[in-house]
C-alpha positions in Angstrom: 63.3 21.8 -210.7 66.3 24.0 -209.7 69.0 24.0 -212.8 72.7 24.1 -212.2 75.9 25.2 -214.3 78.6 22.9 -215.5 80.8 25.1 -213.0 78.4 24.4 -210.0 78.2 20.8 -210.7 82.0 20.5 -210.7 82.1 22.6 -207.5 79.7 20.4 -205.8 80.8 17.1 -206.9 84.5 18.3 -205.8 83.2 18.8 -202.2 81.7 15.4 -202.1 82.9 12.9 -199.4 83.8 9.1 -199.0 80.9 7.6 -196.8 79.7 3.6 -196.9 76.3 2.4 -197.5 75.4 -0.6 -195.6 72.3 -2.8 -197.0 70.9 -5.0 -193.9 68.7 -7.8 -194.7 66.7 -10.2 -192.6 67.6 -14.2 -192.1 64.9 -16.8 -191.6 65.9 -16.5 -187.8 63.9 -13.0 -187.9 60.6 -15.0 -187.9 61.5 -16.9 -184.4 60.1 -16.4 -181.2 61.3 -13.9 -178.8 63.8 -12.5 -181.4 62.5 -9.1 -181.1 64.5 -9.1 -177.8 67.7 -9.0 -180.4 65.8 -6.7 -182.7 65.4 -4.5 -179.9 69.0 -4.0 -178.6 70.1 -3.8 -182.5 68.0 -0.7 -182.4 69.7 0.9 -179.3 72.6 0.3 -181.1 71.8 2.2 -183.9 71.0 4.8 -181.8 73.8 5.0 -180.1 75.9 5.0 -183.3 73.9 8.0 -184.6 74.4 10.0 -181.4 77.7 9.7 -181.8 77.6 10.6 -185.4 79.3 7.2 -186.8 75.7 6.2 -188.5 74.0 9.6 -189.3 71.4 8.1 -191.6 69.3 5.0 -190.4 66.6 3.8 -192.4 64.7 0.9 -191.3 62.7 -0.6 -194.0 59.0 -2.6 -192.9 57.7 -3.7 -196.4 57.7 -7.4 -195.3 60.7 -8.3 -198.0 64.0 -9.1 -196.3 65.3 -5.7 -196.7 65.3 -4.5 -193.4 67.4 -1.1 -193.5 69.8 1.1 -195.0 72.4 2.8 -193.2 75.2 5.3 -194.0 78.5 5.5 -191.9 80.9 8.0 -192.1 83.4 5.1 -191.4 86.0 3.4 -194.1 84.5 -0.1 -195.7 86.9 -1.7 -192.8 85.8 0.2 -190.1 82.4 -0.5 -191.0 82.7 -4.3 -191.3 84.2 -4.2 -187.9 81.0 -2.1 -186.5 78.2 -4.4 -188.4 80.1 -7.6 -187.1 79.5 -6.4 -183.7 75.8 -5.6 -184.2 73.8 -7.9 -182.0 71.3 -9.1 -184.8 74.4 -9.7 -187.1 75.9 -11.8 -184.6 72.9 -13.4 -183.8 72.4 -14.5 -187.4 69.4 -12.7 -187.5 70.6 -10.3 -190.0 73.5 -10.1 -192.6 74.7 -7.2 -194.2 76.4 -5.3 -197.3 78.8 -2.6 -197.3 79.4 -0.3 -200.3 81.9 2.5 -200.4 80.0 5.7 -201.9 80.0 9.2 -201.8 77.7 11.7 -200.6 77.7 15.4 -199.8 78.6 16.8 -196.6 75.3 18.5 -195.0 72.9 16.6 -196.6 69.9 15.3 -194.5 66.5 14.0 -194.1 64.2 16.8 -194.3 61.8 17.1 -191.1 
């Protein structure tokens, strides 16, 4: 593991930026027949938000629990809530969500 000096740590922390993490959870509606159409449109919307740079990190979770996904938005808490309130899955009651302000390092990304 790479070792960092205190000075490098302070510089790195000073370069951090505010983001919002969204934790998406499924409701009992997720198991209803024909709900996949809504899930598909939810996914399509995430593709658009990602392409627009608003939601740079999208991580669907498919482990059989009610946790359905985690996303990182570049928007404020209020803006993120407005975006999520318009999500097709949230509007249909398939998903609920939590928004948490967080800090991160610009340029961080998932490896290929």
